[in-house]
N, C-alpha and C positions, 0 to 999 in steps of 0.2 A: 417359717421367722419373720419375725415383726420387721417392717421394710425399715430400714436407717435412716436419719433424713440425711441428706449430699453433704451437710456443712461435714455431720462425723462422717462419715465416709472417706470423704477427703481428708478431715485429720487424720484417721487411723492408716490409709496409704501414707503419706505424709512421713508422720511422726513414728510412724515404726519401721521406715529404712532410717531412722540419724540418730532413734533410741539409745540404744546401745553406743554409740560412737561417742566417744570424748570432745566437750566443745573445745579446743586450747585455746588457751590464753597467748597473748604476744611471747610467751616466752616457755612456750608450750606443754603446757601445765594445765589440767582441765579445772572447769570453772564450777564454781558450787551454785547446783540449785536453788531456788529459793520454795521455802518451805510452802507445801499445797496449805490452803487454808480448812478450817475445820469442816467435820462431815456434814454441820448443819446447815456450814455455805455451798459446801462445795455440792452435796446431794442434789438439792433444787436446781443450782446454774446447768448439772449434767441430765438433768431433767426437761429441760427448758430446750434443749439440742445444742447448749454454747458450746463450738469445738476449740475454744481456746481454752474453759474449760476441760474437757478433754484432754484436750493435745500434753496439756499441764500436767495432769495423772499419768498418762502413759510416759512421757519424757521422763517422768520420777521412779517409778515401779519398772518398765520396761525391762532395764538391766541385772536387776532383782528377780523378777518374774523368768528371765531365760536363762539364771544360774540355775534355779530354783527347777525348772525342768531339764536341766542338763543330769540332773541326779537319775531322771527317769529313762531319757530317750537317748540314743548311742552319736548324735552327730550335735555341730552347730545348727543344720539347718532344718533338722525335724524339730530342733527346741524352738527358732523363728519361727515355725509353721507352728508350735502350739503356743506359742504369746499369742500370733495374732487371732488363734483359735478362740485363746481365751478370752481376749479385749472385746471379741465378736458375740460373743457369749456373755461376757457384763454390760454390753449396751442395751442387745435383748431383753435380758434378764432384768436391767435395773429396776423400770417402774415395779420388778412384783419384790425389789428389796423391803424385807421389813426390818431389819435394823437391827439383828435377836445379835450381830457382833459389827465391828467398825469397818465401814467399806473396804479400810484394806484388807483383813484379816477373809472380809468376803472373796474379793479380788484372785487371792492367794489361793484359797479353799478350788477356786472355777480350774485354778492355773494347776492345780497339783491333781485334780481330777480329769481335766484333759489330756495331763503328761501321765495318767496310770492308765488310760482307756489307750494312748497313743503307742504305748509303750506293749501291751497286750499285743495289739492291730500287727504291732511290726516283730512280734514275736520276740518279743527281748524278753528272759526268762531265770534273769541275773537278780537273787531276792533282793532286795532293801537291808537286813539283816546282816548280807555279806558286805553292801557296801559302807553297812557302819562299822564295821569290822576291822575293814581295810586299816594301815599303816597307828593300831592300836597297839601296838608291841611297845616297849621303851619307856624310858623314860621321858616327859617335857621340856625338863631342863639337863643342863649338865650335873652328873652326882657329883663332882668333883670341885662344884659352886658349893659348895653345903658342907661343916663342919661336922664333925661324928655327933656333935650335941641338933642337928638339925639345923642351926641356924648358916647366915649367911658366909663366905667367907668372903666374897665380893659381894656386893651387897648392886643388883642393880640402878644405874645409875636413873636421877627422878630427872620429867621435863617439864618444861614449862612453856608459855606459851605469854609471856607480858612484852616479850620486846618486841620489833617489826621483825627480827631476823627469825625469830622463833616461832612469828607467823609465816612467814617463808617458808621455812622448816616445813611447817603442819600442812603445809599445802604440799610438800612433797609427798609429807607421810600419808596423807590423804591417797597418792596416787600410787604410793606403793603398796599400799591396805590392799586397794583394788587389783591390783598387779598380783598380789600371793593369794589374795583368795581363791585366782585360777588356779593355783597351782597344787593348794594342799585337797585334800581327798573329798569327795562328791558330798558328802553327808558331813561335814565338818564342814562347808563349806555353807550347805545348805541351813544351816542350825545358826551358823554365826551372821548370816544375812538376815533371817527371819527374828533372831533376838537382838542384835546389838545395831546392824544397819535399817533396817523397817521395822525395828520396834515393836512386836508380836508376842504376845506372852508365850510363857514355859508352855502352858498346856494347849496354845494354839499351836504353836510352834510343834507339839508332839499329835495333836490331833491331824493335825495337815502333813507331816513327814511321817503317820502312823509308826512314831516310835514310843518306847518308855520312858516315864520323867527321867529314871537312874541313866538311860542310855542317851538320852538328851545332855544331860550334864555333863557326861563324858565327852560326850563329841563338840562340846561350848569348849572344853575347858581345855581341850587337847585342837582345838583351832584356833582359840584366841593365842595359847602358849605359842602355836608356830606363829601368828600374824606378830606379835609382841617382839619375838627372836628378831625376824625381820628387820623392823622398826629399829630393835636396838643393832642391831648391826651396821643399818644405812646412816643412822643418827648420834649412833656414839661408839661405833668400831669393836664393840663388843661381843662377844662370841657366845 
């Protein structure tokens, strides 16, 4: 294994300890993270050993990496170990990264491969097909909310973020989404995270999780429905 620059090693050690912890505001709500620069700017900085660039990338992606790892391994501690192994593999493999995909997709691919390897090592034999079928029965919305012709009896309330009050509620909504993500079935969580949080393409999400396109669509739909229901209940009081 190639020797990591000391500054990068220090960033890895310190950032992994805090990457999955929320950064509270004075009101106790998490602060939004600034967007990462483009791959064309970020990759040269990483290759130059810039610890701040690596720490920013680690901080931005580690929470989602850990949640995806939990699809495969049976504990939070194991998921954290898998994430650290993945980041170390990213560091040593970055000089050979050929940009056949985005940097983010490459990192998540390394994570998924490491998590699958760890799952085999830990003798977890639950097939992914069984994970994806959990909580798959029943409608995503209450049938009583629809008329006999299929239209809404009570249309969902519309939301906007045009006022300071609405923006404050949007911040609360982001925190609620994070909490709800941790409560939905594992494969739904992984698909929603990859597609809606991290912006991974449908094809890449299918490849990362080793699921079919149709299965991915069902998981995404059901995961989104659960998140919307939680937000609706919190923001408008609707059930």
